[in-house]
N, C-alpha and C positions, 0 to 999 in steps of 0.2 A: 504494500500500500504506500502511495506517495505521502511523504511527510515533509514538513518544513525543516530545513537545517536549523540548528540552534546557535544562539549567540548570547554571550553575557553582556547585556546592554550597558551595565555600569562601567564597563571598560572603555566605552566610546566617549570621546570628548564631546563637548556641547554641540559643536557644529555638525560633526559626523552623526551624532545621535539624531538630531532633528532632521537632517537630510535623508537618512536611511528610512526613518518612519514616514516621512512625507512621501518618499518614493514608493513605499509599500502601499500607502493610502491611495496614491495616484494610480498605481497598477490595479488595485482592487476596483476603483471607480471606473476604470477603463474596460473592465471585464464585466459584461452584462449579467452573467450568471452570478458572479460573486457580489456585484453591486446590489442585485435584487435579493438574493438569499441572505446576505449578511448586512442588510441596510442598517439595522439597529446597532450593530457592532461597529460599523464604519462611522456612523454618526458619533458614537462615543469616542472613537479614535480621533476624529477630526476635532472634536471639542477639546480633547486632551492636548492635541498638538497646538491648538490656539492658545491654550494656557501656557504651554512650554514656550511658545513664541513671545508671549507677553512677558514672561519671567526673564527670558534672554535679553529682551530690550532693556529691562531694568538693570540687569547685571552689566550690560555693555555701556550704559550711559546713565548719568543722573543729572539733575538740574544744576549741580555744582560744577560741571565740567567747563562750561563757558567762563565762569569766574576764575577757575584755575588757569585756563589758557591766558586770560587777560592778565592775571598776576604774574605769570611766567614771562610774558612780554614786557611787563612793567619792570620787573627786576633786571631783565636783560638790558632794557633801555637805561636804567639807572647806572648799571655797570659800564655801559658804553659812554655815558656822560662822565663817569669817574675817570675812565681811561683817557678820555679826551682832555680833561682838565690836567691830569698828571703829565700827559705828553707836552702840553703847553708850558708847564712849569719846568720841564727838562731843559728848556732854553735859557733859564735864568741861573746864574752861578749860585745864588743864595739857596736855591731849592733843588738843584740838579741831583745831588746825591740821594736825597729822600725820594725824589721822583724816579730815579734809576732803580732804587730798591723796590718800590711799589710796582713798577712796570715788570720787573723780573718776577715778582710774586704773581702777577696776573698771568704771565707767560707760563709759569709752572702749573697753574691750575687749568689752563687751556679751555676755559669756558667758551662755548660757541653756540650760537643760535642753531636749532635743529637737533640738539642732543635730546635724549629721552628725559622727560620732566623729572622723574624720580632721581635720575643720575645727576641732573643739574641741581636739584635740591641738596643732595649730599655735598656737591662741590661748593655751592654757595655757602652752606653752613660752615664748612671748613675754612673757606676764604674769609668769611666774616669773623670767625674765631681768630684768624691770624691778624686781620685788620684791627681787631680790638685787643690783640695780645702783643705779639712780638713786633708788629708793624705800627702799633698805636702811636709811638713818638713821631714817626714820619707823617702819619695821618693828621696828628695834631699840628705839627709844624707847617703843614701845607693847608691847614684849615679845611679839611675834608670830612669832618665828623658828621655833618648834616647829610651828605650824600651816602655815607656808610650806614647811617641810621635809616635812611629811606630804603636802602637795599635790604637791610635786616628786617624791617617791618614787612616788606613785601614777601620776603622769604618765609618769615614766621607765619604770616597769614595764609600763605599757600600751603605750608605744612599742615596747618590745622584743617584747612578745607579738604586737603587730600585725605586726611584721617576721617573727616566727617563723611566724605563720599564713600570711602571704603566701608565704614560702619553702616551707612545706609544701604549699600549694595549687599553687604553680608546679611543684614537684618531683613531687608525687603526682597532682594533679588535671589540670593542663594537659597534661602529657606523656601521661597515660593517656587524656585526652579526644582528643588528636591521633591516637593509635593506634586508638582506638575509632571515630572518624569515618572514618579510612582503611578500616577493616574494613567499616563500613556503606556507604561509597561503593562499594566493590567488590561488596558484596552487591546493592546497588540496580542497578548496571550489569549484573551477571549476570542479575538478574531481568528487566530490560528486554530484554536480548539474547535470552533464551530465549523470551519472549513474542513478540517480533518474528519469531523463527525459526518459531514455530508459525503465526503469521499468514502467513508466506511459504509454508509447506507446506499448511496447512489452509484458508486464506482468512480474511477479516476477521471474519466474522459471530460466531464464538464469543468473540471478544476485543474487539470494537469498543467495547462499553459500558465495559469496564474502561479501555481506552486513553483514551477520551474523558473519563472521570471523572478519571483521573490528569492528563491534559493541562489540564483545567480548574483543578486544584489548582496545577500548575506555573505556569500563566498567572497565577493569582492571586498567587502568591508573587513572581514576576518583577515584576509591576506594583506590588504593595503593599509588599513587603519590600525590593525592590531598585530600584524606580522605573524599570524597564526597559520598553521597548516590545516587544511580542511579535509576531514575524513568523510567521504561520500557515504550516504546511507544506502544500505543494500535492501532492495525491495523484498518484502517477505521475511526479513530477519527480525525476529521479535526482540533481539537484544538491543536494537536501535530504538532510541527514545524519540518521541515526536516533539512538538512545540513545548518548551519548558524544560526539556532535558539538556544534558550536555553531551559532548562527543564521546565520552567514555561510558555512556549509558547510565550515569548517575543523575539523580534529580537535581536540577539547578535552574530555577525560574529566572527569566530575564529580570535584571534589576536596573533601576535608574541611577 
């Protein structure tokens, strides 16, 4: 009897998980027999996938993102202004040595626009520590305290917003995604079980194409996304498990 290959869904990353289940849903809806016989189960799967999609959107982005980007641009602009002032002071004998020291410090940190925001935050934090520490006499001599303070305030506010965004995503997105994936896991298991029950009662012919197409997708994801070898099911071998089993014949329900 034809059966669905098995896959531990919890091993798939967010994108692969959603894409696979959406592909299975699309294949089912394109098969008139499956779409008609399993309409209730497909409706449940589609609703669960909508919930997964909503949770993914929360995880990917929060309302704090735009403010974080603005603050990142602000601290980079403040640093550019600081560098410009220091370069101008390099031309004066009275301030040249202090200016040289600060320019060397800036070069050591190598802060550049386009770096990843978290990486920049770490570099800015350490640079500010040096500007308020070992380089503080030079900063004071060149009267640059106000610019350094501006950079520090932007950096500290960005660090707090980054933490707030992560907390919001963890609380709202990740928890919601876990619940949605569990819902989708169950909907998929139920779909596979009802199709296999129809195969048992009515025979393979009406459902063979759908099962083969789904198994091809599962095989692809096992090999490409998880790097697993696929053991083909042997028709009529009772040691093989259907949907919800694993490739070694042990019970292992799909998990989100």
